[in-house]
MARDOVEX-973732 format. One record per residue (C-alpha): residue in three letters; x, y, z. Coordinates in nm, 3 decimals. Each point is the difference from the previous one (the first is absolute). Layout:
N
PT   tivo      east     north        up
PT    ALA         X         Y         Z
...
end
This chain:
419
PT   tivo      east     north        up
PT    MET     2.766    -1.770     2.132
PT    ALA     0.322    -0.060    -0.223
PT    ASP    -0.185     0.118    -0.319
PT    ILE    -0.103     0.324     0.187
PT    THR     0.353     0.054     0.119
PT    ALA     0.147    -0.059    -0.339
PT    ALA    -0.261     0.234    -0.179
PT    ASP     0.074     0.275     0.264
PT    ARG     0.370    -0.023    -0.068
PT    VAL    -0.030     0.033    -0.377
PT    ARG    -0.250     0.270     0.046
PT    ALA     0.245     0.187     0.226
PT    HIS     0.285    -0.026    -0.262
PT    VAL    -0.233     0.126    -0.288
PT    GLU    -0.137     0.289     0.212
PT    GLY     0.334     0.099     0.094
PT    ALA     0.120     0.031    -0.337
PT    LEU    -0.310     0.181    -0.114
PT    THR     0.059     0.255     0.268
PT    ALA     0.360     0.061    -0.030
PT    LYS    -0.035     0.026    -0.406
PT    GLN    -0.319     0.206     0.064
PT    VAL    -0.203    -0.183    -0.247
PT    ASN    -0.332     0.157    -0.120
PT    LEU    -0.233    -0.304    -0.021
PT    ALA    -0.266     0.210    -0.179
PT    SER     0.220     0.015    -0.317
PT    PRO     0.043    -0.275    -0.241
PT    ASP     0.383     0.022     0.039
PT    GLY    -0.026    -0.010     0.382
PT    ARG    -0.230    -0.313    -0.022
PT    ALA     0.210    -0.174    -0.260
PT    HIS     0.313     0.079     0.251
PT    ALA    -0.206    -0.147     0.288
PT    GLU    -0.073    -0.328    -0.189
PT    ALA     0.372    -0.041    -0.071
PT    LEU     0.070     0.054     0.382
PT    ILE    -0.243    -0.243     0.083
PT    GLU     0.162    -0.276    -0.233
PT    GLU     0.334     0.095     0.119
PT    ALA    -0.110    -0.040     0.391
PT    LEU    -0.167    -0.337    -0.086
PT    THR     0.301    -0.116    -0.185
PT    ALA     0.242     0.088     0.296
PT    TYR    -0.245    -0.168     0.246
PT    GLN    -0.029    -0.330    -0.194
PT    ALA     0.381    -0.004    -0.023
PT    ASP    -0.001     0.039     0.372
PT    ALA    -0.278    -0.263     0.067
PT    LEU     0.204    -0.262    -0.199
PT    ALA     0.308     0.079     0.181
PT    SER    -0.166    -0.033     0.346
PT    ASN    -0.239    -0.291    -0.095
PT    GLY    -0.288     0.236     0.015
PT    ASP    -0.326    -0.031    -0.206
PT    GLY     0.084     0.231    -0.293
PT    SER    -0.271    -0.210    -0.206
PT    PRO    -0.168     0.147    -0.322
PT    ALA    -0.336     0.001     0.184
PT    GLN     0.149     0.212     0.293
PT    LEU     0.176     0.235    -0.241
PT    GLU    -0.305     0.051    -0.189
PT    GLN    -0.214     0.076     0.295
PT    ILE     0.265     0.257     0.109
PT    ARG     0.004     0.150    -0.333
PT    ARG    -0.382     0.031    -0.018
PT    GLU    -0.006     0.145     0.349
PT    LEU     0.264     0.268    -0.087
PT    ARG    -0.155     0.091    -0.340
PT    ASP    -0.351     0.041     0.183
PT    ASP     0.146     0.213     0.275
PT    LEU     0.243     0.208    -0.209
PT    LEU    -0.140     0.031    -0.336
PT    GLY    -0.365    -0.104     0.062
PT    LEU    -0.276     0.079     0.237
PT    GLY     0.154    -0.201     0.294
PT    ARG    -0.064    -0.359     0.089
PT    ILE    -0.347     0.030     0.171
PT    ALA    -0.137     0.224    -0.281
PT    GLU     0.143    -0.208    -0.274
PT    ARG    -0.159    -0.321     0.167
PT    MET    -0.333     0.185     0.010
PT    LEU    -0.009     0.097    -0.358
PT    ALA     0.128    -0.339    -0.114
PT    ASP    -0.259    -0.183     0.176
PT    GLU    -0.233    -0.129    -0.267
PT    SER    -0.282    -0.102     0.260
PT    ALA    -0.022     0.362     0.168
PT    GLN    -0.243     0.243    -0.134
PT    GLU     0.056     0.250     0.242
PT    TRP     0.226     0.033     0.303
PT    MET    -0.099     0.185     0.310
PT    VAL     0.242     0.120     0.255
PT    ASN    -0.151     0.102     0.313
PT    GLY     0.305     0.019     0.206
PT    PRO     0.342    -0.175     0.019
PT    ARG    -0.149    -0.327     0.093
PT    ARG    -0.355     0.014    -0.120
PT    ILE     0.025    -0.058    -0.363
PT    PHE    -0.285    -0.165    -0.207
PT    LYS    -0.052    -0.096    -0.369
PT    ASP    -0.312    -0.047    -0.215
PT    THR     0.069    -0.314    -0.203
PT    GLY    -0.332     0.034    -0.192
PT    ASP    -0.188    -0.270     0.197
PT    ARG     0.086     0.133     0.333
PT    ILE     0.159     0.253     0.197
PT    GLU     0.278    -0.172     0.226
PT    ARG     0.266     0.125     0.257
PT    VAL     0.354    -0.052    -0.112
PT    THR     0.199    -0.119     0.280
PT    ASP     0.328    -0.070    -0.153
PT    ILE     0.062     0.355    -0.088
PT    ALA     0.078     0.259     0.271
PT    LEU     0.165     0.354     0.022
PT    PRO     0.212     0.070     0.281
PT    ASP    -0.160     0.344     0.056
PT    ASP    -0.167     0.292    -0.174
PT    ARG     0.310     0.133    -0.139
PT    ALA     0.050    -0.309    -0.204
PT    ALA    -0.357     0.041    -0.144
PT    LEU     0.095     0.356    -0.088
PT    ARG     0.306    -0.109    -0.173
PT    ILE    -0.217    -0.230    -0.222
PT    LEU    -0.203     0.285    -0.079
PT    GLU     0.273     0.226    -0.090
PT    ARG     0.169    -0.256    -0.209
PT    LEU    -0.355    -0.025    -0.176
PT    LEU    -0.037     0.359    -0.054
PT    GLU     0.353     0.041    -0.136
PT    HIS    -0.167    -0.154    -0.329
PT    VAL    -0.301     0.253     0.016
PT    GLU     0.073     0.358    -0.123
PT    GLY    -0.135     0.276     0.216
PT    LYS    -0.099    -0.220     0.275
PT    ARG     0.115    -0.008     0.385
PT    LEU    -0.098    -0.085     0.334
PT    ASP     0.069     0.247     0.279
PT    ARG    -0.119     0.219     0.263
PT    ILE    -0.121     0.252    -0.273
PT    THR    -0.176    -0.276    -0.200
PT    PRO    -0.072    -0.278     0.247
PT    LEU    -0.268    -0.182    -0.237
PT    ILE     0.075    -0.095    -0.341
PT    GLU    -0.119    -0.199    -0.310
PT    ALA     0.228    -0.113    -0.276
PT    ARG     0.007    -0.233    -0.285
PT    LEU     0.305    -0.222    -0.018
PT    PRO     0.192    -0.080    -0.314
PT    ASP    -0.143    -0.355    -0.023
PT    GLY    -0.371     0.173     0.002
PT    SER    -0.062    -0.071     0.375
PT    ARG    -0.164     0.259     0.213
PT    LEU     0.166     0.115     0.322
PT    THR    -0.187     0.166     0.284
PT    ALA     0.197     0.099     0.304
PT    ALA    -0.025     0.187     0.320
PT    ILE     0.206     0.119     0.274
PT    PRO    -0.086     0.138     0.363
PT    PRO    -0.194     0.212     0.073
PT    VAL    -0.217    -0.083    -0.284
PT    SER     0.056    -0.374     0.082
PT    SER    -0.170     0.022     0.339
PT    ASN     0.105    -0.349     0.099
PT    GLY     0.355     0.142     0.052
PT    HIS     0.166    -0.211    -0.280
PT    VAL     0.100     0.055    -0.348
PT    ILE    -0.281    -0.172    -0.218
PT    PHE    -0.005    -0.074    -0.356
PT    THR    -0.193    -0.211    -0.260
PT    ILE     0.136    -0.115    -0.341
PT    ARG    -0.288    -0.091    -0.236
PT    ARG     0.098    -0.217    -0.301
PT    PHE    -0.186     0.015    -0.322
PT    ARG     0.076    -0.366    -0.168
PT    LEU    -0.200    -0.003    -0.287
PT    ARG    -0.059    -0.340    -0.117
PT    ALA    -0.206     0.112    -0.314
PT    ASN     0.036     0.271    -0.255
PT    THR    -0.316    -0.100    -0.201
PT    LEU    -0.354    -0.109     0.075
PT    THR     0.074    -0.342    -0.154
PT    GLU     0.273    -0.044     0.259
PT    LEU    -0.254     0.061     0.283
PT    VAL    -0.221    -0.311    -0.114
PT    PRO     0.220    -0.277     0.117
PT    LEU     0.054     0.199     0.330
PT    GLU    -0.374    -0.045     0.050
PT    MET    -0.059     0.373     0.040
PT    LEU    -0.275     0.004    -0.252
PT    SER    -0.142    -0.244    -0.272
PT    GLN     0.105     0.003    -0.358
PT    GLN    -0.342     0.163    -0.115
PT    ALA     0.048     0.268     0.246
PT    SER     0.360     0.058    -0.125
PT    ASP    -0.135     0.012    -0.358
PT    PHE    -0.284     0.233     0.084
PT    LEU     0.240     0.240     0.199
PT    ALA     0.257    -0.015    -0.302
PT    ALA    -0.297     0.094    -0.239
PT    CYS    -0.087     0.294     0.227
PT    VAL     0.346     0.123    -0.004
PT    ARG     0.025     0.000    -0.376
PT    ALA    -0.336     0.178    -0.018
PT    ARG     0.132     0.280     0.215
PT    LYS    -0.227    -0.044     0.276
PT    ASN     0.062     0.178     0.319
PT    ILE     0.091    -0.237     0.277
PT    VAL     0.034     0.015     0.359
PT    VAL     0.172    -0.275     0.213
PT    ALA    -0.135    -0.005     0.351
PT    GLY     0.106    -0.202     0.325
PT    PRO     0.134    -0.004     0.336
PT    VAL     0.379     0.033     0.095
PT    SER     0.219    -0.269    -0.170
PT    SER    -0.289    -0.163    -0.201
PT    GLY     0.204    -0.001    -0.337
PT    LYS    -0.137     0.342    -0.112
PT    THR     0.332     0.119    -0.136
PT    THR     0.067    -0.349    -0.167
PT    LEU    -0.324     0.017    -0.188
PT    LEU     0.026     0.357    -0.107
PT    ASN     0.348    -0.088    -0.155
PT    ALA    -0.167    -0.313    -0.177
PT    LEU    -0.269     0.225    -0.132
PT    GLY     0.257     0.251    -0.123
PT    GLY     0.180    -0.292    -0.175
PT    ALA    -0.316    -0.044    -0.216
PT    ILE     0.012     0.354    -0.145
PT    PRO     0.083    -0.002    -0.368
PT    GLY     0.355     0.098    -0.090
PT    SER    -0.102     0.301    -0.219
PT    GLU    -0.142     0.184     0.284
PT    ARG     0.180     0.291     0.185
PT    ILE    -0.006    -0.071     0.393
PT    VAL     0.078     0.240     0.297
PT    VAL     0.020    -0.181     0.327
PT    CYS    -0.039     0.227     0.322
PT    GLU     0.086    -0.151     0.338
PT    SER     0.077     0.114     0.353
PT    GLY     0.276    -0.255     0.015
PT    ALA     0.095    -0.183    -0.310
PT    GLU    -0.118    -0.353     0.023
PT    LEU    -0.138    -0.080    -0.360
PT    LYS     0.214    -0.170    -0.249
PT    LEU    -0.173     0.123    -0.296
PT    PRO     0.273     0.245    -0.123
PT    ASP     0.232    -0.298    -0.020
PT    LEU    -0.285    -0.211    -0.185
PT    LEU    -0.148     0.271    -0.235
PT    HIS     0.235     0.188    -0.249
PT    ASN    -0.214     0.312    -0.025
PT    CYS    -0.046     0.047     0.372
PT    VAL     0.159     0.256     0.243
PT    ALA    -0.043     0.023     0.377
PT    TYR    -0.031     0.278     0.239
PT    GLU     0.052    -0.025     0.396
PT    ALA    -0.139     0.229     0.257
PT    ARG     0.266     0.167     0.239
PT    PRO    -0.077     0.117     0.354
PT    ASP     0.133     0.328     0.133
PT    SER     0.371    -0.053     0.099
PT    ALA     0.202     0.101     0.304
PT    ASP     0.210     0.229    -0.224
PT    SER    -0.328     0.196    -0.093
PT    LEU    -0.038    -0.128    -0.318
PT    PRO    -0.391     0.006    -0.084
PT    GLY    -0.159    -0.322    -0.030
PT    ILE    -0.185    -0.099    -0.340
PT    THR    -0.351    -0.166     0.080
PT    LEU    -0.165    -0.281    -0.194
PT    ASP    -0.271     0.235    -0.113
PT    GLN     0.230     0.230    -0.140
PT    LEU     0.178    -0.294    -0.204
PT    VAL    -0.326    -0.099    -0.121
PT    ALA    -0.090     0.338    -0.137
PT    SER     0.343     0.043    -0.157
PT    ALA    -0.029    -0.352    -0.157
PT    LEU    -0.295     0.154    -0.208
PT    ARG     0.293     0.203    -0.177
PT    LEU     0.192    -0.295    -0.105
PT    ASN    -0.241    -0.108    -0.281
PT    PRO    -0.119    -0.312     0.184
PT    SER    -0.271    -0.244    -0.146
PT    ARG    -0.023    -0.151     0.342
PT    ILE     0.097     0.091     0.353
PT    ILE     0.064    -0.245     0.290
PT    VAL    -0.014     0.122     0.360
PT    GLY     0.168    -0.236     0.232
PT    GLU    -0.257     0.052     0.286
PT    CYS    -0.240     0.270     0.091
PT    ARG     0.006     0.117     0.341
PT    GLY    -0.090     0.376    -0.016
PT    PRO    -0.028     0.286    -0.238
PT    GLU     0.157    -0.188    -0.290
PT    THR    -0.338    -0.182    -0.031
PT    MET    -0.158     0.338    -0.151
PT    ALA     0.284     0.037    -0.237
PT    MET    -0.031    -0.334    -0.140
PT    LEU    -0.384     0.011    -0.030
PT    TRP     0.075     0.320    -0.205
PT    ALA     0.225    -0.186    -0.209
PT    PHE    -0.250    -0.271    -0.057
PT    ALA    -0.262     0.246    -0.078
PT    THR     0.201     0.189    -0.281
PT    GLY     0.074    -0.327    -0.184
PT    HIS     0.289    -0.160     0.147
PT    ALA    -0.053    -0.360     0.089
PT    GLY     0.159    -0.107     0.354
PT    MET     0.031    -0.221     0.274
PT    THR     0.066     0.016     0.369
PT    SER    -0.025    -0.186     0.337
PT    VAL    -0.178     0.087     0.313
PT    HIS    -0.048    -0.141     0.350
PT    GLY    -0.318    -0.166     0.033
PT    GLU    -0.146    -0.315     0.204
PT    THR    -0.241    -0.049    -0.291
PT    ALA    -0.064     0.145    -0.358
PT    ASP    -0.251     0.257     0.137
PT    HIS     0.213     0.104     0.291
PT    GLY     0.285     0.078    -0.232
PT    LEU    -0.241     0.248    -0.196
PT    ARG    -0.116     0.164     0.301
PT    ASN     0.364     0.075     0.099
PT    LEU     0.050     0.149    -0.335
PT    ALA    -0.282     0.220     0.063
PT    ARG     0.131     0.088     0.336
PT    PHE     0.348     0.059    -0.149
PT    ALA    -0.142     0.205    -0.304
PT    LEU    -0.158     0.235     0.285
PT    THR     0.349     0.100     0.125
PT    ALA     0.118     0.141    -0.315
PT    GLY    -0.119     0.350     0.076
PT    ALA    -0.209     0.024    -0.302
PT    HIS    -0.304     0.096     0.215
PT    ILE    -0.234    -0.285    -0.134
PT    THR    -0.278    -0.179     0.170
PT    THR    -0.026    -0.355     0.066
PT    GLU    -0.256    -0.020    -0.280
PT    GLN     0.236     0.151    -0.245
PT    ALA     0.288    -0.232     0.130
PT    LEU    -0.233    -0.303    -0.077
PT    ASP    -0.066     0.160    -0.343
PT    TRP     0.388     0.017    -0.083
PT    LEU     0.037    -0.369     0.129
PT    ARG    -0.226    -0.109    -0.290
PT    GLU     0.289     0.055    -0.233
PT    ILE     0.130    -0.342     0.150
PT    ASP    -0.118    -0.301    -0.210
PT    ILE     0.146    -0.305     0.216
PT    VAL     0.089    -0.066     0.363
PT    ILE     0.190    -0.319     0.102
PT    HIS     0.023    -0.095     0.350
PT    CYS     0.311    -0.204     0.131
PT    ALA    -0.018    -0.209     0.310
PT    ARG     0.237    -0.132     0.261
PT    PRO    -0.205    -0.295     0.148
PT    THR     0.076    -0.122     0.365
PT    THR    -0.036    -0.319     0.200
PT    TYR     0.099    -0.098     0.332
PT    GLU     0.198    -0.283     0.111
PT    ASN     0.049    -0.091     0.391
PT    GLY    -0.106     0.353     0.046
PT    GLU     0.251     0.144    -0.229
PT    GLN    -0.090     0.215    -0.300
PT    ARG     0.095    -0.122    -0.327
PT    PHE    -0.029     0.184    -0.341
PT    LEU    -0.117    -0.199    -0.297
PT    PRO     0.126     0.091    -0.361
PT    ARG    -0.123     0.329    -0.138
PT    GLN    -0.281     0.007    -0.227
PT    VAL    -0.245     0.212    -0.211
PT    ASP    -0.370    -0.035     0.166
PT    GLU    -0.204     0.277    -0.198
PT    ILE     0.008     0.155    -0.326
PT    VAL    -0.292     0.261    -0.043
PT    GLU    -0.102     0.250    -0.250
PT    VAL    -0.089     0.354     0.129
PT    GLN    -0.343     0.060    -0.123
PT    GLY    -0.149     0.312     0.141
PT    ILE    -0.097     0.202     0.320
PT    GLU    -0.298    -0.097     0.241
PT    GLY    -0.032     0.227     0.280
PT    ASN     0.334     0.074     0.152
PT    ARG     0.187    -0.306    -0.147
PT    LEU     0.108    -0.137    -0.330
PT    THR    -0.172    -0.311    -0.118
PT    VAL     0.210    -0.292    -0.153
PT    ASN    -0.085    -0.288    -0.216
PT    PRO     0.189    -0.334     0.116
PT    LEU     0.171    -0.159    -0.294
PT    PHE     0.143    -0.323     0.144
PT    GLU    -0.079    -0.228     0.302
PT    GLY     0.232    -0.195     0.200
PT    SER     0.359     0.102     0.069
PT    GLY     0.359    -0.091    -0.097
PT    ALA     0.002    -0.308    -0.244
PT    ASP    -0.378    -0.058     0.040
PT    MET    -0.103     0.335    -0.128
PT    GLN    -0.282    -0.065    -0.253
PT    TRP    -0.177     0.267    -0.263
PT    LEU    -0.342     0.101     0.105
PT    SER    -0.265     0.048    -0.294
PT    ALA    -0.032     0.371     0.082
PT    GLY     0.283     0.126    -0.211
PT    PRO     0.130     0.379     0.006
PT    ARG    -0.164     0.269    -0.222
PT    PHE     0.301    -0.023    -0.228
PT    LEU     0.017    -0.379    -0.053
PT    ASN    -0.034     0.042    -0.377
PT    GLN     0.326     0.175    -0.003
PT    LEU     0.169    -0.250     0.200
PT    GLU    -0.115    -0.274    -0.218
PT    SER     0.141     0.189    -0.302
PT    LEU     0.337    -0.003     0.168
PT    GLY    -0.005    -0.387     0.046
PT    PHE    -0.180    -0.049     0.332
PT    ALA    -0.243    -0.303    -0.005
PT    ALA    -0.267     0.013     0.267
end
């Protein structure tokens, strides 16, 4: 209790000084002034503590300093803790005292974090959105999606959209542990031979689709595939929300990010518009973060006109991912038939499927490490579906090459792949 009281006293002193001096914490000068006030208040507190035989220890001072910086200059203590937690891949706030996190191997309830009420949850969101241009959460826009400065994806809603009566939000963090295919091998996401094969496919400018369910590693794998692109190529990345790190990894790479309609009546910019515009940027390769709708047709058009590319799509299997792409292509308003959509999908060369296997321990679901469990070649059309040629068997580190290679195996071997 003593620590809490000490922190509250120092906080009251600093907040009073900030209010009296009307310090703007959004400006660099205001933040520097707040830092100076925090140090000044801590020095005064330490002197008082020593005179009255209080604590005033370096550990206590550092704790108070960290809490004040988080609350006044950062995102707030709870949000800062969430974003600093290395074990959390996703935070789920379903109400003030119903907070969960996905640790990668399980979804667990967090009992040592609780908010006093929904107003506290809303204050956290307001602080987070201070760092996101053009985003707000209010009666006019009760549902938002935003990308935080560290790349995390925020989704939030307030009543009446949140029908449980609470402010709810999730923070999904993209903690890429690998920027290359080679770095995925020791993580046992795929075998060395599978990594070499995919790297050769990228160098050969094959059109690649990464399929998989939610949180199966699609973004991580797509980012690693992009890392195999030769530095001489011109790359354009198009995403609904910027998640790929390729503009930071590749020198001749630029990125587009879609924008929804705003509450200020600014028109949105859709992903299919971005893909169409990307064709005018002289790209040798176009990467679409994820296909979920009309952008699928724009991407296939790019493939058909000689632009190599990659994308990801939801799919429980490689075949399911292809069927989803066919469905999405039909939403583009191009008035094509299912047979024509399948014919467009023949522009795709390789489909990779990512899985997030699960097991159960004492009745509780546990997640196993993410792994690639299918690499197939798109061959042709049979009836109302595409036919595929499986190229590997097994999954993860156990993936092994099958004898029936792709039709372009000679090209891959000339690029250094040894079957």
